[in-house]
N, C-alpha and C positions, 0 to 999 in steps of 0.2 A: 421378418416374415412378410410377404407381400399382402397387400390389402385384398380381401375377398369381397366381390360385389354380390354374392349370393344373398338373397333376402333372409335366408334361414341363419346366417352367420352375423353375430354381433360384431360391429365395426370398432371394437375398443380392444386394446392389448390385454385388458384384464379378463375378457370373456370371449373366447373364440371356440366355436363348436367344432370338435375334431372328429365326432362319430355320428353317423346317420344310420337309423334303421332302414331297412329296404322299403318301408312304407312311407318314408319321408322324402326321398329323392325323386328324380325324373331324368329322362334321357338328355336334357339340356344342360345338366350339371356335370358334364365330362371333365371339365377343368378341375373340379373339386372332388368328384367321386371317381374319377377315372371312367374309362369306357365301360368296363365290366360292371362296376357298381351302379353307374348311372342306368345301364340297360337292365339290370336285375331289378332296380327300383321301377322302371317303366313297365316291365312285365308284371310285377307285383301289382301296380296301379291298374293294369289291364285285366286283373283277375285271373292270370295264368298261374298254374301250379308251380310256385317257386318256393323251395325250402326256406323257412324263416332265417334271418340273419341280419348283419349290419356291416357297414363300410367305415373303415378309418380313412380320413381325407388325405389328399396329396399335400395339404398344408402341414399335417402331422409329419409326413415324410420329409418335406423340406426342412422343417425345423429340426428334425433328427439329424439329417445329413449336415446341416449347417453347424450344429452345436455338438454333435457326437452323442447326444442323449435324447431320450424321449421328452416331449413337452410335459411339464409337471402335472397338467390336468388330464393328460391322456389315460393314465392308468385308471383314475376314478371313473372317467366316462366309459372306458371299456368294461370295467366292473358293473357299472349300472346297466349297460345294454346286455351284458352276458346274463345278469340276474333276470332281465326281462325275457331274454331268450329261453332260459331255463324254465321260467314260469309257463311260457307258451308251450314248450315241449314236454313239461311235466317230468323232467328229469335234470340232474346236474351233470356238469361237465366231468366226465371220468368217474362218476360214482360207481362203487364196486359191483352192485347187483344189477344195475340197468344203466349204463353210461350213455350220457350225451356225447357224441363225437361231432367234431367240426373240421371243416376244411379252412385252410389259411391260404388265400390265393392272391397273387398280385393283380393289378389291373390299372394300367396307365391310360392316359387320355386317347393315345393312338395304339392300335394293336401292335404288340411286339411278341409274335408267337414263340413260346418256348424260351424267351431271353431272360425272363425273371423267375423268381422261386415260387413254388406252390408245394404245400404239404397237406396230405389227406390224412384222415383217421386221427387227428389230434384228440387226446383224451384217453387212448388206450395205454394200459400199463399191465404189470404182471398180475395185479388184482382184478382190473376191470375186464380183462380179456375173458376170464371165466364167466363174468356177468353177461357179457355180450354173447357168448356161446349159449348160455342158458336162455336168455331173452329171445334170441333168434332161433333157437333149437337146431343150431348148425355149428358144430365144433370147427369144422374145416374153414367156414367163412370167418370165424372169429380170429383163428390163428393166421389165416391168410391176410386179414386186415392188419394184424399186429405186425407181421413181417413187413408189409408194405410201409407202415408208418416208420419203423426202424430204418429201413432201407432209404426211404425218401428223406426223412429228417437227418439221418447220418450223413447223406451226401450233401443236402442243400444247407443244412443249419450248422452241422458239426465239421463240415469240410473233410469228410472221409472220401477217399477215392471210391467212386461208384463202381469201378470194375471189380473191387473186392467182393462186393455184395453179389454182382453178376456171376463171378466165378463160383461163389458158394452155391448160388441157385443152380447153376449149370451142373455143379457136382452132385447136388441133391437129385436132380433129374436123371443124371447118368447112373447114380447108385439105384435109383428106382427103375431104371431102363424105360423111361418115358421121354417124350420130346417137348411136351408143353406143361406149363406150370399148373394148369388146371387138373392135371392127372396126379399131382401130389395130394396125399391125404393129410388129415389133421395131424397125425403123428409125425409125418415128415416135416410139416410146417412148423410144428412145435420145436423139433430139433433144429430147424433153420433159424428160428427166433433166437434160440441159444447161441448159435453160431454168429448170427448178426450182432448180438449184444457183445460178444467177445471181440468182434472186429471193431466195434465202437470203442470199447474200453482200451484196447491196444493202440488204435490210430488217434483217438481224440484225448486220451489220457484221463477220461472220466466215464462213469457209468451212463448209460442212456437214462435221461431223466424220467422219474416215475410220477412226478407231480404234474397233473394235467395243465394247471395254470402256468406253470413254468414252461411246459411244452409250448403253449400258445403264445406266451410272451416272447420266447426265443424265436419262434416262427415269424412273428410279426417283425421283429428286428431284422431277421434274415431277409425278408421281403424288402424292407426299406433299403438294406444294403445292397441287395441284388440290382438296384437301379444303377449303380456305378460299377458293376462287374465289367470286365474287359469285353465280354461278348455283347452285353447290353449297349455299351458305348459304341462298339463297332456297328452294331445294327442300327442305332440312331444315326450315325454318320452316313451310313449307306442309304437309309431312307429319309435323311434330312429332317429328323425329329429333333426339336430343341432339347438341350440337355438339362434345362432348369425346371421342367415340369414336375418331376417326382412321380411316384406311383402311389395309388391308393392300395388298401389292403382290405380284402373282402373275407369276413368270417361268416361262413354259412353252415348250418346244421347239415350233417352228413346224410345222404341217402345212398343206398348201397346197390350197385349193379352186379356185385359178386356174391349174391346169395343163392345162386343155383341156376338152372336152365330157364326159369320164369323171370330172370333178372338179366339186366345187361346195360350197356352204355353205347352211346352213338353220336355221331356228328351229322347234321343234316344241312343241306342248302336248299333254298327255295328255288334256285335255278342252278344249272350246271356252271360251276365257277370256271370251268375250262373253256366252254363253248358259248355259254349264255343261254342255251336252249331251256325251255321250260320242261319240267318233269320231276321225277323223284330221284334225287341225287344225295348220296351220303354213304356212310359206313356204319355198320352195327356189329357189336361183339357181345355175345352172350356170356354171362358169368364173368363180368369184367368191371373194373373201374376205369374212369375216364381217361387217365394218363395212358392205359394200354392202347387206346385207339390212336392218339396222336403220336405215341412213340413208335408205332409200327412194328412192335416186337411180336405181335401175332397178327396174321392176316385176317382181315374182317370179311364179312359178307356185305353185299349191296344192301342199301337201305330198303329197297323194294321187297327183299326177302323177309323183312320184319312183318309184312302183311300175313305171311304163312305162320310165322313164329308166335305173334301176338296181334291178332286182328283189332282188338279193342284199342290197345295202345297206338297201333299204326293209324287208325282212323282218327283218333284224338290228336295225334301229331300232325297229320295232314291239315286238320282244321286250324291248329295253332300256327302252323307255317303260313297259311293263307292270311290269317289275322295279322301276323308280324310283318309280312311283305307288304300288305295294304297299309299298315300303320306307319312303317318306316319308308314306304315308297321306294324300295330298293331290294336288291339281293341280300338275304339275310343268312348268316352263318350261325347255326344253332347247336349247342351242346345239350344233351339230355341224358337222363338215366331212368331206367325202369326197375323199380324195386318191388318184386313179387307182383307184377302186374299193375303197379301204380306208376304213372308217367310223371316225372318231375323235370322242370326246365332249369338248367344250370347256367346258361349264358345265351346271350344273342348279340350280335354285332353286325354292322354292314360289312358284308364279306369281301375279302380280297378276291379279285378276279383276273383273269388274263386280259391281255390287250383286246383280243378279238371279242371276248365276252363283254368287255366294258362298252364297246361300240354297239353290240347287238342289244344288250340289256337297256342301254340308254334309249334307243329308238323304240324298243318294245314297250317300255314304260310310257313313252309319249303316246303310242297307239292306244295304250290301255287307259289313257286320260289320267294317269297318276302324277305325271310331271309335264312341264311345258318344255319347249325347245331350248329356252334359256338355261333351264336346270339340266337338261340332257347334255348341253355343251360343258357344264361344270363337272359332269360325271365322267369325262375322258380327259386325256391330257396328251401333250406332244410326245412325251416319252413312250406312251403306249402306241401312238401312231408310228413313231420310228420303229418299234418292234415289229409292227405288221409289215413294214417295208423290207424287212430282211429276207434273204432268199429262203427257199424251201428245197427239200430233197426232190430230185428228178425221179418220178415214179416209173419212168420207162427204163431207167439205168439197170444194168446187171448187177445184182447185189447178193450178198450172202447173209441171210438173216439168222441171227443167233437166238432170238427169242422175242417175247412180246410182253409188256407189262401194262400198267395203267397210265394212259395219257394224262399226265398231271399238270404240265405247263408247256404250252406249245413252242415250236421252233425247231430248227434243224441245227444240231450241234455235232461237231466233229473234233476229236482230239485224242491224245494218248491217254490210255487207261492209267489211273492213279488210285491208290487204295487208302490214302489218309490225307488229311488237310495240310500237314507240313509239306509233303511232296507236291501237292497241288500248288501251294504258294511258291515253293522253291522253283519248280519247273515254269510256273506262269511268269515269274519275274525274269526268267532266262529267255522269254519269248516263245515258249512252248504253249500250244493250246491243249488243254487237258479236259478229260471227263472224270469227274470224282465218282468212284464206284464204292458203295458201302451196302452192308446188309440193311441197315436203316441209319439215318443221320440223327444227331442230337444237337443241341445248342452249341456244343463245343466245336462242331464242324463248320460254323458259320464263316470263318475266314477262308476256308478251303472252298466252301460253296461260292463265295464272292469270286475267287480267283478262277474257278473252273468255267468252261464254256457251257457245261450242262451237268446234271446230277442223275445218276442211275442207281436205284436201290432194288434189292431182291424182296424186300418186305415193305408193308404198309400200302396205304391206299391214297385216295385224293385228299384226305384230311390228315395225313401223316405230317410229321415236322418237315420232311423234305419237300413235300408238295406244297404246303401252306407258305413256307418261306420262299421257295423258288418262284411261286406265282407273285408274291409280293415284290420280288426283285426282277421279275421279267426273265428269269433263267429258264432254259429248257430243262424239263424234268420228266423222267419215266420212273414210276414207282411199282413195287410189287411184282417185279418180273420173277416169278417163282421158279422158273426153269433155270435161272442163273444161280449157280452155287458160288457164292463170294467168300473167299478165304483171305482175310485181310492180313493175317500173320504171314502167310506164304506169298502174299501180294499177287494173287491171281484169281481169275474167275473161270469157272468150268461150266460148259454147256454140252451135255453128252460127252462126245469123245473130243470136243474142241476145247482147248485151253488158251485163254487170253491172259498173257503175262503183262506185268507192269511195263509200260512203254509201247505196247501194241496199240494201233489206232482203232478206234471204234466210232460208230455214228449212232446217235439216238434221235428219234423223231418224237417230239413231245406232243404232236398232233395225233399220232396213230398209236403211240406206245411201242413202236417197232425198234428193235435193236439190231444193228448190223455190224459185221466184221469189216474193218477197213474203212476207207473214205468213200463216201457216197457223193456223187456230183450234185450240185445244187442248180436250181432254175429261179428266175425272178418271181417275187411274190405277186400275187393277183392284185394287191393294192397298188404296187408300182405299175403294173400293167394298166390299171385303171387311170392312174394319174398320166401315164404316157399315152392315153387314148386308145389302148389296144383291148380294153374291156369296158363295156358301157353299162353303168348301173341302170337297172330297170329292164334290161334285155332279159328274154326268157331264160337264158342259160347263165345269167349273171349270179355270181356267188352272193348269198345274202349278206355276207360280211361287207363286200364291196358296196352293196346298197346302203348298208348302215353307215359306212364311212362317207359315202356320197351325201347322205342327208345331213350328217353332222357338219361336214365341210361347207355345204351350201349355206347353212345358217351362220356359221362362223364368217363366211365371206360377206354375208349380208350386214352383219352387225359390226365388224371390226372397223376401226378407225385407222390404224397403222397399215400402210401399204407394204407390200413384201417384194423386194428386188432380189436379184441374184448377183453373186460374185462369179463373173464369167469373162474369159479372155479370148474366146473365139466363137465363131458362128455356130459351131456344133454344140458347144456347151449352152450358148444363148438359146438355141431352138429347144434344147431339152428343158431348160429352165422355164421357157415359155410354156411348154406342155405341162409342167408342174404347177403352173399358176403364177409365175413370176410377172410382176407389173413394171418391169424395166430392169436395167442392170445397174446396180449401185457401186460396183467396182469392176473396172476392166484394168488389169495390171499390164501395162504395156511392155514391162520388162520380159514377159514371157514371149513377146513377138521378136526379141532379139536373140533367141537361142537357135540351136540347129545350124543350118547352113549359114545363117547371118552372123554367127559369132565372129567369123573372120573379118567381116566389115566393121564390127565394133572394135576389134583388135586394131584395125587400121586407123579407126577414129582416135583410139587412145594413144597409138604411137605416133600420130601426126605431129611433126615438128613445125610445120608451117601452116598458115591459114588456108592455103590452096589445098594441101593434102586433107585437111579436116573437112573443108567444104565439099571436096569430091567424095569422101566417105559418106557425108550427110545426104548428098544428092543421090547417091546410090541406094541409100536406106529409104529415101522419101517415097518413091513409088510403091515400095514393098509394104511400108507402113500404111499407106493410103489404101491399098488393096485389102489389107486386114480390116481397116475400119469400114470400107464400103460393105464387106460381107457381113460385118457385125451389125451395122445400122440397118441393113436389109433384113436381117434375122429379127431384130427388135423394132421393126418399123412401127411408128406410132407410139412407141413407149420411150421413156427417158433412158439415156445410156450415159453413165458417168465414167469418163475415161481418166484414169490417173496417169500423169506424166511420169517418166522414168524415176524410179524411187531407190532401188538398191545401190550399194557402193560398186564402183566399176570393177574392183578386183574380182567380183563374182563372174565377170565375163572373160576373165583371163585364166590361163592355166594355173594349177596348184603350184605354189612357190617351191615346195620340196621337189615335186616331180619335174618341174622345169629346171631347177638347179642341177639335179642329177643328169637330166638329158644333155644340158649344156656341158657339164663337166665331162661326161663320157665323149662327146663329140670333140671337145678340145683335146682330150687324151688321144684320140684318133686323128687329130690335126685336120678334122673336117667340119669345123664349127659353122653352124648355120646363122647367118647374119640376122635373120628375122627372129630366131630364138634369143639371140644376144640382145636384141632391142626389147623383145618382150620381157626378158628377165629383168632388164634395167627398169621397164615400166612397172613390173610387179613390185620390184623393191621400192620404187618411187611411190607407189600407190598403197603399199602395205601400211596397215593401221593396227594398233594394239586392240582397239575395239571399233571395228568398222561399222557396227550398228549405230554408233554415236559419232560417226565421222563424216567423210565426204559422201553425202547421199541426198536423195530428195531434192528439195529446192536448191540446195547448195551446188548440186551438179549443174542445174540450169543457169546458176549465176557465174560459175567459173569456167564452164566449157561453152564458149560462144557457139551459138547456132543449134545447140542440142534440143532445147525445149521449143525453140521456134520452128525447127524442122518438124517436130511432133505436132504442134498447133497446126502448121500448114497442112500436114497429112490429114488431120482431123477435119479442118475446114473444107479442103478440096473434096474429101469423101462425102461430107454432108451436102456440099453443092451438087455433086454428081447424083446423089440419091434424090435431091429435090428436082433436079432436071429430069430424072426418070419417074417423076411423079410420086416419089416416096415422101415419107414424113419423118425425117430424122429429128430426134429431140435430144440434142447433145449437150452434155455438161463437162467442162474440162476442169479437173481437180489438181491443184498444185500440192504435193506431198510435203510433209515435215516442216511446215512453216512454224517458226517460233516467234516472229515479229511481223508486224503489219508492213514494215519497210520491204521485207523480202517479197511479200505478195504484191506490193504495189509495183515493184520493178517488173516482175514477170508478168503481171496483168497488163501493163502498159505495152510491153513488147508483143504479148498475145493479141491484144486488141489491134495493134498496127498490122500484124500478119493477117488477121481475120479481115480487116478492111481491105488489104491488098487482094485477098482471094475474091471478096465481093466485087471489087472493081474489075479484076480479070475475068470472072465468070459471068458477072452480071446477075448472080443469084443473091437474093437477100438472105442473110444468115443472122440468126439470133442464137448465139452460143453462150450459155451461161458459164461464168467463171467463179470457182469457189475453192475451197481448200480442205485439207484433211486435218482434223484437230487430233494430233497423236502425241503431242508434247505437253507436259504440264504448264509450261509458260504460254503456250498457245491458248489453253483452257483458262488460265488466269487473266489473260489480256484479250479475251474473246470479244469484249465491247470494242476494242480498237481494231481487231482483225475484221470484224463484221463490216467496217466502213468500206472495205475493199473486196468483200466476198459476197456472192450472192447465195451461197449455200455453205453449210458445214456438213462434213461427214466425219463422224468420230471413228478414228482407227483405234479401236479399243485393245487390239493385240499389242501394239507398240505403246499405247497409253498405259497399259497394265505394266508392261516391262519398265518404263521410265518412272512410273510412280512407285513401284516396288523395288526398283534397282535389280530386277531379275533379268538375266539372259535366258529366255525360255528354253532354248536348245540345250543349255547346260543344267539348269536347276531341276527340270522335271525329272531327270535321270538321277541327279545326285542327292537331293534332300527333300523333295516333295513328298515322298513316301513317308519319311519320318515326320514331316509337318502334319500330314494327314492322320497318321497313327497317334500322334500326341494331341490331336484336337486343335492344333493352332489354325489349320484350315478345316472347315467343314467340308469344302469342295475346292478344287484347284481354282484360283482366281483367273486362269485362262479358260476355264470351262464355263463358269458362271460369274458374272461381273461382281466385282468387289463394291458393293453399294456404298460402304462407308468412306472409302477412299476414292477409287477411280470413279465410282458412280457420283460422288459429290462433285467432282470436277465436271462430269458431263452435265449434271443438273444446273450447276452454277453457270457453265459456259453457255448452255442453251438459254438461260434467262438473260445473261448479259448480252449475248449476241442479238436477241430479239428485242432488247431494250434499244439498241442501236439501229437495227433494221427489222421492223415488225414483220415484213414478209420473208425473212430469212428461212430457207428451206433447211431442215435438219434431218439427218439420217445417221445410220451407223453401219459400217461395212466390215468390222472385225467379226470373227466367227461367233461372237456373243450374239449376233443377230439371229442365229438359229437355235440358240439355247432357250428352253421354255421359260425358266425363271427370269432370265435377262429380258426377254421380250416383254414381260409384264412391267419390269422397271422402265423400259424405254417408252411404253405406252403412258406410264404414270408421269414421266418427266415431260411429255409432250412432243416427242420426235414425230416426224412425219412418216418415216419409213425405216425398215430394217433390211439389210441385205445379207445374204448368207449363200452357202454352196448350193447348187441346184437341188441336191437330194434332201436338204433340210427345209426347202421352201414350204412343202405341206405342213411341216411341224410348226413353222413360224406363222403360217396362215391361221392354223388352229388356234395357237396360243394368243395370237392378236385378237381373235374373236372371243377367246375366253376372257382376256384381259378387259375388253370393252363391255362384256356382259357379266362381269364378276358378281357372283351370288353371294349373299351373306348367310346362306343356309349351311347345312352340314358339310364338314371337311371330309371329302372322300379320298383321303390320302391313300 
């Protein structure tokens, strides 16, 4: 068991405190009490109406999962706290005449909505249900609570198929000729309880437990075990939540929202989690228990309607919401129950919000004086900014609207309609874009939700499972589209006379809630238009979201230490990168300049048998290369441009060996063989390698093909001289790729310096071109101290470095076994997406340190696509690199994350 630093916990193995009363904890004990338990304690401390209860710590869960059994002390601690709770409530758990009932709810450090187990109404039995009916004066309520317990307990604790209970409930409603469960009477529910108990006996092989303490103990174990269910592990991988945290268990005295029309349950947000706007947001359901709201099985009313239903409770709730938002200094997500006019707070947490809401709320809270700019920067992240840069639907397009639901999570999603998670996953893996359509989602749909472009449900509101999970994942979601009749068994959706079959294309707009038939065209996001200079924050017509993004980005740019460059190979990309805020080019791949019409010249270079032929080919390429560089240096005038000399194997510039062989064979059969094709085929065979990525490429090309690198260096130098003559300010860095030993670099450097000197002498223009190398081989990283003697800068090529460290060929392994590695938890995330800190990252860290030990002024950057990955940017900041370089579209993300890394806060984790 890990040592716990909490002052309430004794630091000896003989005495560890496993249970805390709600009066003992606080919001800062999330590691120990989980988010739910810590916040219940905090609300209790604030004097808010929280039902009495206690929390079993995450340490108890971890001990249970490690050993397969509860800690020996746990039962006695639970018993002591249960005794205290019974004294407070004046009744005992499950007593026959007036039973105390409790809920058993999970609560990890980070919110995992619907992923782990919850059981309500623990303590009801064949004996105590009559006592509850008598005490409440409501037979229907008592039997409704009992059927809920058996249904929830049977599914979560006894592993009974939940659809069996659902089918029995639907049958009961059909027999009564009603459509909602609230229309079932006490006698109907009593029969349903009998049916449910038979289902449990048949499926679980034992009777539903009648002992209330056994119910509670089994429910506690079930919550512990739910930490490692497939859906919980999948969600943690998706959200990058550590798997070793464990979950706390909250035992809370029950309050009842299903006691009639003066009771109910709801979820409230202190601001709109979809837009960030202030106001009254949430859902309320009369005569219901909490799970009914988040499950989406009955459509709710807007929270604002509660003012007409129960003005006293509404006013009290508004005051509490203001108190909590001021106290937590953030959007709060609140669960509450009203029991016969008495308001009870069941949960609060910092609420999940959409990307747009995150930026708006962060700046709003700054304006209100609740947080400063540094904290606002920690409230948003690069993944959210990337979401805001996705296209949106073209409102001027001709469309066929099918219906409209609740705008639960924004975005423009288009795909083929599918009606179950299995199909969503299967089609997605085949390259199809899909929209998952359900009446309502539940935690078992998580993998399908991940695979889908968007989620559409006919039931539920902004606090339903679909909405909450979609917002957390940044998925487009429309909920509660009541006009859509979803038939999952027949795999179709009906809207009036229109039938949408599985495979038909639909489009959903998570910003408006509109649902369309067919594919709706998209237009650029206003955030992209802002970055490209087509929308100005602060103008009268500027979108407030753009203004919020502008403010956050301005602060990030002021505080960040890392500079952000672009990977760009031509002037057009360079200019766009500059508009996006690039401070130079970190990688210009010159091989892209050899394609198209120039491929024939490269073929001649490769086929050259004599020096004269090769020199002629190089002379022909020189002015074309020079023109490319002049345009590039002009586009990035005044900013550094790192030009990588030719890197890929030469066979990439030649025809495919199979196609060429067939072409030659057919020509020979017709007796009209092409001499050039024959020479090409010989060259292709000569250059063919079993693993070209580890063969003749990079610096090796420059060493074995005379004149190739010197031609490129001359083109770069002459272009720089031309720009200086034109009063430009070219700042050029020449990068030699795939170096594995300092001797390679020394030879190429000596030749390059000679060429540069010749250009200086010829043009009369003084040039200072930096010469450095790409660190993309493990040996280069391990001998960085030696290589730094001949290099003025290092640029870490983390794509190739990841391949060579892991022994992966990226093009092959991502399609073959990465999915299995991710599912089995070997990878939390692909090492090509986020840098492997323990392996590849260690080489980067050590090489940076060793290089600077040799050359203190060594400039360090990274030009793999990790340079635009949020988590990787933080790592590069930490190890002391000078800049990151990424594709133009990722530049704003890198700028933001570089700012966040520089002003990292030790405050709350707003995951």
